[in-house]
N, C-alpha and C positions, 0 to 999 in steps of 0.2 A: 503494499500500499504503500503511494509516495506522501510525503510529507515537505513539509519547505521547515528550510534552516538557515539563520542567519550565523557567517561568519566575517570576522572584523580582525583585521592584520596590520599592525601597527609596525613600527621602523621606518628604512629606508626605502618606500616602496611606493611612491612618485615621482614619476620623472623615468622610470629605468624598465618599463614595459611589462609592468604586473599587471595591466588590465587587458591586454590584448593575449597575454600569456593565458589568463584566467577564461578568457573566451573561449579559446582555443582547445583546452584542455575540456571546457564543459561541454562542446560541442561534441570532442570526439566519445564522452560518457553520457553524448544525447542527454543531458539536464537540461532544464528552463531554469530562466532568474534572470539575473541583471545583475553588473558589477559598476562601481562608480568610486570616485575618490572622496573624501570629506576630509573637513579640518585637520582630523586625526589617524589619515592611514585611509585605507579601501576597505570597502563594505562591500561583501557578496551577499546575493539573496538566491536560494536553493532549491528547487522543487523537485524531487527525485526520489526513487526507492534510497531506503536508508542507509543500505549498504553500498549502494553507487556514491551516495554521496560523502559519506566515511571513507571509500576510495581515492575518490575525488580531492578531499582535502590532506588526506596522507601525503597524495602525489605531490599536491602543492607544496605542502612544507618540508618535503625531502629535495624537490626539484624546481626551487622557485627559479625568476630570472638573474643570470648569473650578476648580473652588476646590483642586484635588491641584498639586503637584509634587514632578516625579520628578528624585529625586537620580541613581539607579544601576536600571538593569535588564540583566538577562542571561535567554538562551535557551538552553537546553542538551537533547540528547537524553535519556531515563530507558529502563530497562526496560521494557517492554509493560505496559500495565494498561487490562483494561475497565472502563469505567464504566459506569454507567445513565443515561443524560442527562447534563446538567450541573447542578451543586447548589451553592449555597454552604455551607458547614462548620462547624462548630463552630471559636473561634479555640483552638489549642492552645501554649500559653506553657512550652518547654521552657528556656530560657536567660533572661538578665538582657535587659532593657529595650535595646533599639540602634534608634531608630528618630525620625524628628523627629515632636513632639508637636503636636496640633491646635490654633491659637487658636480664636479667637471668631469667627462669622463674622455678619455684619448679616443682617438679613432680610431673602429676597430678593423679588423682584417676583411669584413666584407665591404664597407666602405673605402679602404684602399684598393681593392681590384676593382670598384666600379670606376674610381675618378682616371683607373690610368687604362681603361678597357675603351679604345674607339669605336665599341660598336656597344658602349650603353650610353643611355641619355644624360649620363651624369658625369661624361667623360669631361676632364680638367673642372668640373663643378667645383670652386674648395670649399664651399659650404655645406658638403655631403654630410648627413647626420643620419641615424637610424635609430629605434630603441633602444639600440645597446651602446651608443655613442653620441659624444658632442658634447656644447657647452651646457650647464645647466643652471648653476647659482651666478656664474658671470653674467646670466642676461635674463633673472629672474627678479621680477617685483614685488608678486604676493602669492602666498597659495591658498587653496589647491593648485597640482601642477599641472594647467591648462595653458593651450595656446595663448587665449586672450588676458593672460598674467604674466606674460613672458615680453620680451621686445620684438619676438617674431608676431606680434600681435598686427603691425602694420604692413606684413607683407601676406596678401592674401595668397592663399594655396590656386596654381593652375588648376582645370580640370584633371589632367593627369594623374598631378599629386593629390588632389581630391579623390579619387581614384585609389590609387595606391592607399590614402589615410582610411577608405573604408572595406577595402577588399580582407576579410579577415586571412587569406592566405598569403598576403604582400609582406614581407618582414617592414613595412612601414606602416602597417596597419594602427593607427592610433599613434604614431607618432608624433607630438606636436612639435617639433622641430622640423618636420619635413619640409622641403623648399626644392627648388631647382634652378636649373640657368632662366628660365624661363620666367617665373614667379618671384625668384630671393632675392639674395643680398649681392652688392656688384662691389664692383673693383674699380679702384681708379689709382691712376699712377701720375704723378709730378714732380717737376723739379721744387726745391727748398725753396726759391723762389715762389711757387703756387701755379706756375706755367704745368698746363696737363700736357704729357704726353700720350700722343695717340701712337696704338698698336693693336694690333691682331692677337696678340697673345698675351696679355699684360705679365704674366708668369715667366715666361720665357725671356722677356724685355727686363722683368726684374734680376733674375737671372744672370743676363749678359751685364746688368749694371755690374752686379755685385762682382764677377769675373773680372773686369775693367777694373776694378781698384774704388769701387766707392764705398758710401756708406748710407744705406738703407733703413729708414725707419718704418716697420711693418706692423700693422694694426693687426695683431693675432686676436682671438677669440677670448682673451681675458685681459689683452693689453698692449700696451705696442713693447715692441721688440727692435733692439737697434742690431742692424747686421753688417758683415762685411766678411770676405774672403778669409779662414781663419790659415791658409797655407801664404797669408803675403802681409808679412811683417812693418812694410811701411804703413800699410792702410791702419794697421793694429796701433801702430804708434798714434797716427790720427788720430784714430777713436777715443784713444786713452786722452791725448791732452784737450779735444773738443769736449771730454766727458766729464775733464778735472778728474782722473781717474788712473793715477800715477802707476799702481803696482795690483792693485788687487786683480785676484785672478778672474777671466771672461770664460762664461759657459760657452760650450762648442757643440753644435748641433751637429751630428754626426746624419747621412741620409739614410744610412740602413744599416741594421745589426751586421751583416756578411762582410760591409767594410769597417765597419769598427773592428771587430773579430780580425781584422787583416792585421791591425795597425795595432790594435792592444790587447792585452792578456785580459779576458774576462770572465769572472765563474758564473756558476749556472743562477747564483743567488743574485749577482748584478742585473744579469741578463732579465731574469724573472722581473726585477722591479722597473727596469728599465721598460720594459714593453708591455707592464701591466696596467692595467686604467687609468692609476695616477699619473705613470709617465712622467716622473719627476727627474729633477738633474741627480747623478749618481758618482759621487768624487771616487777616481778609479788612479791606482798609480800608474805612471808612466815609463814603469820598467819596461827595457826593449821593443820601446817605440819605433814601428816602424815607418811611418807616414811621412808627410812632407809638411806637418802643421809649422808654423812658426812659435814654435815653443817656449824660450824665452820671451818672448812678447804678450804671449797668451797667459801663461802662468810665471813669472817672474822667480825666480830662486825660490820655485815651489818642485815637487817632486809627483805632484799628481795632475790630474786636471776634470773639468765639472763635466762629464758628458750627457746629451738628451736624444733623445731620439724625435722624429717628428710626430706632433701628438694630435695635431689639428688637420685640417684638410687643406689652409694655406701653405702651413708647412710642411706637408708630405710632396703637395703636387710642386714646391718651388725646389725642397730637396732632390725630386724626381729629375729637373731641368738642369740643377747645378751638377749634383752627382761628386760635389766634394764638401767638405765638413766647414761650416759658416760659425762663427761667433756670434750669438744669440743671448745678447744681453738687455737686462730691463731698459724698456724706455722711459729713461728719466735723465735729469741732470745726477751728479752723485751726491746722495743722501736723501734725496727728495722721492716721493712715493710714486711706484709706475703712473704711468698717463694712460687714457683710453678713450680720451674726448679729443676728436679732429682738430677740434682746434685750438685746443691746448697744447697739444703736440705740436704743429706746425710755431706757434707761439716760442713754445720751451726750446723745442728741438732743432729752428732752422739752422742755429748755427753749427749745429751735430751732426746731421744727417746731408747727404747732398740732392737724395731722394726722397719721396713718401708714395707707399703702397698703404691706401688707405680703404676702408669700406665701409659701408652704409650701416650697419649693426649695432645700435645702442648697446653698450657695455654700462651694465647696470654697479655691478663686485668685481670689481678691477683687481687683480691678483697675482703677484710674482711667483714662478716657479717654485716649487716644493725641492728641496734639497736635504738627500741622505748619504751618509755614507758606512762603510762596513768595515770592522777592524780587522786586520790581516789573518791574525791567527784562528780566531774564536767567531768569525761573523757576525759579532755584533753589532748592530745596527742601531746607529746613530741618526737620527733628526738634527739638521741643520740647521733647518729652516720648512716651518709646515704652513704651506699655503696651498695653490692650486691642487685639488683632486682629494687632498686631505681635509681643510676645512671646508663648512664649518660644524659639521657634527662631530660629538664627540662621546662617545662610552663610558658611561660612569654610573656606579650605584648612588645613588641619592635619594633622602626621604626625606622628604619637607616641604612644607605649603608656604613657606616663603617663596615671594618672587625676588630674585639675588642677581646684583651686577657686581662684578670683581673686574677693579681697573685695571691689576696689572702690572707691571713694572715701568722702568722709561726709557730704556734703550733699545731693547727687543720687544713692544709694547703688544700686546693682545688684550682684548675684553672678554671675559667669560661671562654668558648671559642663564641665568636659569627661571625663564618664566614660565615653564610648564610640564611636563613631564621627563625633558629632555635637556639636557646640557649642549649649549652652542658656543663655540670658541673660536675666535674671529682669524681671520689668517693674519700674517705677520703683518704688522702696519709698522715698525721702524724705529726710528728714535724719535722721540719727541724734544728734541731742542731745538729739531728745524719747526718752521710754521707750518709748511705744508704738511709733512707728516701727523702734526700737531690737529691739525682741521681735520685731515681724514679721519684721524682717531675718533674727533666730536662725532663727525657726519658716520662714524659705523655704530657709536652708541647709539644715536638719533635712527640710524638704518635698523637697528634691532627692536627697538621700542616699539618702531611704527611697525613694523612686519607682524611681532607676535601681539600688538596693540595691547600691549602690556608695561608698566612703570615699575623700577624694582622698590622693594618694600625693604632691602638692606641692599646697604651699598657697601664695598669693601674696598681698602684703601692699603697701599705701603704705608710705612712706618716714616719713611722720608719724606720730611714735610717740604723740599725742595722739589719733590718730581712733579710733571706738570700731571700726571697721571692721579697723583693725590688730590693735587689741587683740585682737578674739573670731578673726581670723584665726589670731594665734600662739597664742592658747587651744585654738582648734582644733588645731594642728600640734603643739602637745606634747603632747594627750589621744591624736592619734592615731598616738604616735612619728614625723615623718613629718616631711622636709626642707618648709623655708617660708623665700620670698624676699622681698626689699623691691626695688619697680620705685618710680623717683623717679617722682612724680606726672606733669610735662608730659611726661617721657618718654615714660608709658603714653600720654597723650592724642597725639603724634605718634605713636606706634605703632598707635595704633587707625584714624588715617586710610591710613597705610601696609598696614595690614593688612585693611580695606574696596576697598583699591583693587590687593589682590595686588602691593605692589611690593618687596618684600623683594630679588628677586633679579635687579631691575635693576642694570646695571651703572652706568651714570649717577648722579652723585649727585645728592640731592634736599634742599630745604631744608625742615625743620620751621619752623613759624609757631606758636609755641601761647599764647595771650592768655587771661588770666582772672582771676579773684578772688584765689587765692591757691592755695598750694603748697609743702610743706616741701622746699626746695632742697639738693643736694648740698652747699653749702658754711655749711648751716644758716642760711641767710636763707630770707627768704619773697620766691619767684619766681610770676610770673606775666605776665610778656613778653620771653618767649623766643624765640630762634634757634638752632636746628640743624641738621645737617650730617649725614645718614645715606650710608653709601658700603659697600659689602664687610662686612656684619656689622656694623658700629662706628656708633653713634651719639656725637655730640659737640656740646656748646653751643660757640657760636661767635660769639653775641653777646647782647644781652638790652637793656633800657630802665635806664637807669640808676638807680643805687638811692636812695631818700629813704625819709624816718624810716617805720618800721611802729608806728602809737601806739595804746595803751589794748587790744591784742590783738584778740579775735575783735569786738569792739564798732566797730573800725574800718570792718568790712564792714557794721555795720546802721546808720551814723552817715556817710553821705559827708560831710557837713562835718568831718571831722577827716582825710579825706582831702584836699580842699582844705587847711585849718590845716598839715599836713604838708609840703604841697607850697609853700604862699604865702610870699613872700621880704618885706621889711620895707614895699614898697610897696604891699602888697594889706592891710596893719591896717585899713583903715577898712571894708573887708567884712567881714573875719575879726571883728572887737567887735561887729557886729549878729549873729553868729550865737553868742556864747559869753559868758556872763556873766565878770565881772571874775573870778571865784573860778576858775571854766572857762580861763578863760586864763592865769591862773597856773601852774594843775596842769599845765595841758598844754603850756606854754614850758617848765619844769620837766622833764615828760615826754622833749620833743625832745631836750633837752641832754642827757641821762643815755640813750637809749634806744641798746640795742646794736643791736638788730635793725631790718634794713633791706628796703626791699621794692622789685621791679621790677615790680611789677600793675600788669598796664592797666587791668585791672578798676578797681581801685581809681583812676587816672586820669580814667576814667568819669563816678567817682563827684566826684572833686575839680572837674569841669567842670561837671556838673549843677549842684554848690552854689554853685559861683560864679557860674552863669546865675540861681540863686534858682527850678529847677526841684525840687528835693529836698534836704533836709538829713539828714532820717530816713527810713530805707528801712523801709515797712510789711510790705513782702514782698521775697525776695530777686532781686536785678535792677533794683528799681523805679525805682532811675536811671539806669540805662543803659536803660531802655526810653521813659521819660519824653524822653530825649536824643534816641532816634531818632525818638519820635513828633511832635517839633518840626520835621522834614524834610517838605513836602510832594514836593516833588520837589525836582531840583539842575541844574544845568548846569556839567559839567566843566572848562570851559574858562574858566569863572568861579570856581572855584575857587582858593586858593591854599595853601602848605604853611606850616606854622610853626616845620619844621623843615628844611633845608638839607644840612647834612650830617651826616655818622656817621661817628665815628671810630673805628676800632678793631673795629669792631663794637657801638660802645657809642651808642645814640640818647640823645643829652641831654634827659632827661625834663622838669628842672624851664626849660630854655632854652622848651621845648616849650609849657610850661603860660604860663611867661610872657607870650610873644610873644601867643598866646591871650588872655590878659588884655590886654594891650595896645588889641586890637581891642575886648573888653566896653569897656574905659576909655574909645574912642571911640566909643561908643554904636552899634557895629557890630548890627545884628539878631541876635538869636537864633538863626535858622534858618540865617544866614549864617556864623554862627563855629562852629556844629555840621559844616556840610557839610565849611568848611575845618577842622575835625578829624579829621572821619572822610577825606578826603582825603588828610590826611597821615597817617594810619597807612593808608592803602593806597599811599600815595605811600613809604611808609618800606621797606613788605615789598620793593617793586620794586627799591628802590636797595640794600637789602642782597642780593638776588638777583646784581643787579649787578654789586658788589664782591667776588660769593665768584663771580661766574659761573659759576651753576650757572641753569639752565633748568625745571625743575620744581619747583613749590611746594606742600607739604601743610600745611593748617591747619585747627587745634581747638581747642577752650579755649572758655569759655559765650562771650566777645567776638564770636566768630562764629556765633552768634543773632542779631548786626546785620546785616539784610537789606540795606541799604544800604551798609553794608563790602564787603557779598559783590559787591552788584552795582558797585561803584567798581572792587573788584581788578580782578575781569570786565573791565571797561572801559578799565583804566589798560595792563594789560598784555598787550590787545588777543591777537594772535595767537603775541607772542613769546614766551611760558611755557604750560606746561603745568599747571594748577592742580587741586588735587585737595581737597577737604572732605570731610566725614563725609557719608553720604549715606542708611546705613542705620541710624544710630546718630545721638543729639544729638550737636552739640559739647560742650556740658555736660559734668559729673564723671559723667552716664549711664555714657559710654564708657568711663570706664578701666579697670574689671573686662575689657572687652576687650583694650584695651592692653595692661595687665599680664600676661596672656597672649601676645597676640603678640610682646610684648620677652621674654620667657623662652622662648619657643618660636625665634626668630630670633636674638639679639641676647647676646654674651656676659656673662654675669650673675654678678655676688658674693652671697655669702650676707648 
């Protein structure tokens, strides 16, 4: 006897081909009913024999669309209804949004084949997508995910596209992004002065211009990219000069996996993530490189390259025309946010790019490319930047009826918002010292509140009173007349790892190790080399690197030589005098005597070592000194490493003693690679020694220092199977995780106003 059932499915189930998948499965099993989106997910109404409905349900849950992620699903019997077949019905929004948003997906293999098939009607159409791929979050204005809620609303489907959209047997059945060259998005090519360039094949002409040594500003599906020939050192130098980016490495877009494998050694894990729907930049060692890339200009002084593959139709077709690797770096002036609007791009980049490739699809949520790296020995995945393809959804166990907004940090800012049953963490936004980044940050907070039709009932901020994120959070809380709470920076870092691994309910103690460049401490000093103990909902600072002088405020983070100056004793003055003028020496000696601020920063310790070894005295980009340090190491043998610190007394790491012992090796003309290997081994050994002293077997690590993959491998190797280690896995260990950590700290640990 037929009965009627209702199935509700939540999670990432909109914009992923869920409804057409349901339609096909229901028709295969000859079930009657409807499927629709609503503000919470997907709703299915079915009438049929109970065993057939059960079979449908089990099949759907075990084999959902490949880019979907089901969070919850429920089946229950309802009043009997008679349906005329099975149909997809228009979405009905009866409440506020309460579902996971859909990130952008890289172009799928089927669409790649179509755009390069001369017999296919989408041949050379750069905005070809289907239910399994294409931009989503970048072009979305509101939900449920329907065409009229995206920027494709202004592109009316032609008859052929409409036929595909309504044909259950077609791959584009109910594909909200469906367009073609007859009804879709148009490219246009122009010179930097705005003169249109007439051509029969825009992408072929674009490729010719790149090969001829020009810089192109290309509007991709998530924002502008600045592109040039990666084999041409002169044009790369020109791009560096125009973009004011002297040494920071450029991302390289390879046309294919096959060519990449001819040039570089990549393992299965790297290949899998390069070709995944997220398609991030992957940092890969350039060992035994066999291509023609201008390596010194692309990644000065580095032994690694940031590689990505074409993840949009535009990039795929351009790469097919080029057949060579190109630079593909964010379309912005150095330190500003990625540009997505045509008018702004032409205004801001007219003196950077020689030509512009634009299109008429509006981008609502511009995003940089995500960046990941895997450690050499243990393939520990470390996210360097969480953005396109990864944001804004985030899976975490949260139980509260409060609407919470966590404002994050300052240098690598993100925003975490909990307006409903789901957590949303914005894409990487950047350094809030820069006005236009701060403006993007404010707009993102407003965008979240508009999208979910909710304002926060609680606002969480960093303890640093000078952070723009803190100031804006307090302003937002006061304006909304809601509570705000301050969460200490390094405790937020620690809480981010505890939250990612769901460790708050563990009975045993967990040691937190948080090492970074800077953070305002509970004692009003500058923390950055901290040890914590977490147990029974309490987090306590149990140790740290011994304090040394914090010099010249924020300038210390940009000049590694200042960290060296701070840590230097009288025996090191000959090296110091080579890095400072007599006038500077007098000024900084005076500051050192008078400076009340102290720091425990391990990040600045890295800077001091880099300066001592003459690798970097001035950072041209954040973390440059630390990156150059790691890049000195080709490989290491743990049994040949030694430690520069043998004892930790009362939880205090003797910072100056460590640095002095390292200096002795430097004076004894030990090689840089040996000294740096010993330095990292010392740090790894300190973690294990501290855990031994505290008698704790579980260790959670966070902070920008843990982007060092050699350090991560050493810790794993030293700990063997004696300790359970936790790193950030779906968030970057840098300050991008602060917003999430603030939220986790507020949820699980007693907090004061």
